[in-house]
C-alpha positions, -999 to 999 in steps of 0.1 A, spaced: 458 -225 108 425 -206 111 396 -222 93 382 -200 65 347 -209 77 352 -192 111 332 -161 114 348 -128 125 332 -104 149 326 -80 120 305 -106 102 283 -110 133 279 -72 135 269 -71 98 244 -99 102 230 -82 133 225 -49 115 208 -66 85 185 -85 109 176 -52 127 168 -35 94 146 -64 83 127 -62 116 123 -24 113 107 -28 79 87 -59 86 70 -49 118 53 -18 104 42 -37 73 27 -65 94 10 -39 116 -5 -22 86 -19 -55 73 -34 -66 106 -50 -31 110 -65 -33 76 -84 -65 83 -96 -56 118 -131 -45 128 -133 -7 126 -147 -4 161 -118 -24 176 -92 -6 155 -103 28 169 -98 18 205 -67 -5 205 -35 -10 187 -28 -37 161 -6 -57 185 -38 -64 206 -56 -78 176 -57 -114 190 -69 -104 225 -103 -94 237 -108 -56 237 -129 -35 261 -152 -10 243 -175 16 255 -206 16 232 -240 31 230 -271 16 215 -308 23 213 -334 0 226 -363 -13 205 -391 11 196 -420 17 220 -443 -1 195 -426 -34 204 -436 -31 241 -457 -58 257 -478 -56 289 -468 -81 316 -491 -77 346 -491 -41 357 -460 -30 338 -451 -24 301 -419 -42 290 -395 -37 261 -369 -65 255 -339 -69 232 -302 -76 230 -273 -52 226 -247 -76 212 -242 -88 176 -218 -116 186 -228 -142 211 -193 -145 224 -192 -109 236 -199 -100 272 -213 -68 289 -195 -58 321 -212 -25 330 -240 -3 317 -257 31 323 -286 52 310 -267 85 308 -236 97 289 -224 113 321 -223 79 339 -220 52 312 -206 26 337 -229 34 366 -243 -2 371 -230 -37 371 -247 -63 349 -278 -78 364 -285 -47 385 -320 -31 381 -313 5 374 -340 31 385 -349 56 358 -374 85 358 -411 81 365 -407 46 381 -391 32 349 -363 6 353 -335 -9 331 -318 -42 336 -289 -54 313 -275 -89 315 -240 -102 307 -251 -117 274 -265 -84 263 -302 -90 270 -319 -59 284 -353 -52 298 -370 -18 300 -401 -17 323 -425 11 331 -458 13 351 -472 34 322 -472 28 285 -440 38 267 -443 68 244 -421 83 217 -408 75 182 -373 63 192 -359 37 216 -341 47 248 -303 49 247 -283 24 266 -246 30 274 -226 -1 281 -190 -15 283 -185 -48 266 -156 -73 262 -155 -79 225 -136 -109 211 -112 -104 181 -129 -98 148 -114 -98 114 -131 -88 82 -125 -79 45 -152 -52 46 -126 -25 47 -112 -36 14 -146 -40 -2 -154 -4 9 -123 12 -4 -124 -7 -37 -161 -1 -44 -171 32 -28 -138 52 -24 -126 49 -60 -95 30 -52 -103 3 -77 -101 27 -106 -70 43 -92 -54 8 -89 -60 3 -127 -47 37 -134 -14 30 -115 -10 -3 -134 -16 16 -167 11 41 -158 36 17 -143 38 -13 -166 46 7 -198 69 31 -179 89 1 -167 91 -18 -200 98 11 -223 131 23 -206 143 -12 -202 140 -19 -240 156 14 -250 184 11 -224 192 -24 -234 199 -14 -270 219 17 -258 239 -4 -232 249 -30 -258 261 -2 -282 281 15 -255 297 -18 -243 306 -36 -275 301 -14 -306 330 9 -317 319 44 -329 331 80 -324 320 98 -292 312 66 -273 332 78 -242 314 112 -243 280 95 -244 289 73 -215 301 103 -195 269 122 -203 248 92 -190 268 92 -158 263 130 -155 225 127 -160 223 104 -129 228 135 -107 203 158 -124 174 165 -100 140 156 -112 125 188 -100 149 209 -120 140 194 -153 103 188 -147 90 222 -158 111 225 -190 100 189 -199 63 198 -193 66 229 -215 82 210 -243 56 183 -241 27 208 -242 43 225 -273 45 192 -290 10 183 -280 -4 215 -294 15 210 -327 1 175 -332 -33 184 -316 -29 160 -287 -41 169 -252 -15 173 -224 -34 151 -198 -26 117 -214 -8 86 -204 18 91 -232 32 121 -214 37 104 -181 52 73 -199 77 95 -217 86 114 -186 93 83 -165 113 69 -195 135 99 -196 141 100 -159 148 63 -157 171 59 -187 204 71 -172 203 46 -144 191 18 -167 218 24 -193 245 26 -165 235 -6 -149 230 -26 -181 262 -13 -197 283 -24 -167 267 -58 -168 270 -63 -206 306 -51 -206 315 -78 -181 302 -106 -203 330 -129 -218 344 -113 -249 350 -148 -264 313 -153 -268 308 -121 -287 338 -127 -309 328 -163 -317 293 -151 -327 308 -125 -350 331 -151 -366 301 -173 -373 285 -144 -392 260 -131 -366 250 -95 -369 249 -71 -339 212 -75 -337 214 -113 -336 241 -111 -309 220 -87 -289 188 -108 -292 202 -143 -289 231 -138 -265 231 -105 -247 194 -104 -236 193 -140 -221 226 -134 -203 216 -100 -190 184 -110 -173 197 -104 -137 206 -68 -146 172 -63 -164 153 -76 -134 174 -55 -110 165 -23 -129 129 -34 -133 125 -36 -95 139 0 -91 119 14 -120 86 -3 -110 89 8 -73 98 44 -83 69 48 -108 43 30 -86 51 52 -56 54 84 -77 30 113 -71 47 144 -85 50 133 -122 16 117 -122 0 149 -109 18 171 -133 12 151 -165 -22 135 -156 -38 161 -134 -61 155 -104 -93 143 -121 -108 110 -109 -105 94 -143 -67 94 -143 -59 97 -106 -33 71 -95 -32 53 -62 -8 77 -44 -30 106 -54 -62 88 -43 -45 80 -10 -37 116 -5 -73 125 -12 -84 100 14 -60 115 40 -79 148 36 -115 135 35 -113 103 56 -83 111 79 -102 99 110 -112 65 95 -83 43 102 -99 13 87 -102 31 53 -66 44 54 -49 12 65 -67 -9 38 -59 17 12 -23 19 22 -19 -19 21 -34 -21 -14 -9 5 -24 21 -15 -12 10 -51 -20 19 -50 -57 55 -36 -51 60 -63 -25 50 -90 -49 73 -76 -76 102 -73 -52 100 -108 -37 95 -123 -72 127 -107 -85 148 -100 -54 172 -129 -61 184 -111 -92 188 -77 -74 223 -81 -59 237 -98 -89 225 -70 -111 237 -43 -89 272 -58 -85 275 -65 -122 308 -51 -137 321 -40 -103 345 -70 -99 366 -85 -127 
């Protein structure tokens, strides 16, 4: 007799595929987070997987101003240090952009008119000249340094304060929270009616809900916007308001919400419903005291889908809210940054991680209900 706990080869394949998918999703997310907290200079020259190792960077700095020079014997000397961190080390240096690594540290490099430059491993440099230094700017020094890993939250401070991401974050929450709660409330009432209340045309309504699941969003967006504008003109309400985007997301999310909740509620034990009716409970009391508490897995399951969809949406938000800074959501702000700050990786990575951190928290807090809600009503 074969033990029921013995795993088949198919189960190993399934677990392997699931593990592979988890790794494929986790590695880019981890890389995005690591990149968002790295120093911008290190991020521009090396990948995130080298974040814990020392990186080699070619840098340029200006020496101190000529007014800081001191006379030592027959020469005029300017001293200073190139490095911000004491743990960094200079390996080579140069005085020209054509030969930035011409000299090893400690070497006295000959410059023009008898001038010399010496750079030490700890970043100390000495300019010397037989004549007094002239000019309003310091001399340029090109050097190659071994920079230790550096992590910072400056990237997040910059995007939240100066790039307008803080306001966009609030705008996204303003759009997403009501657009998640409203369809859940409406769909819960509709699902209970379709599952346990007897009335003419119930089967046709259920078929219509299933049919609406396959209606493309893009096909109905323009008629919906025209209808909303006409209603707004009739009541004297502007079109660029949060109400419009809430109603749009509610309309597009209701079919899936009603379908999921109806399947779950229909699978609840009929004895509980009948006993409550025998005890004199009304449909509203049954819905409020019995159906809602027992349907929490299905409600949480749809909440995950609706929240992720609305939070990551750009099309509906741009159509109903426009492109002004006052109402711009996170996805729209991130698109703007791709156009204006496309070369600043530290800005883009921090902005992107701020965009995904809230959906990740929502998913992991409710994920234990996801499978239960999706499989509701599929097995009797």
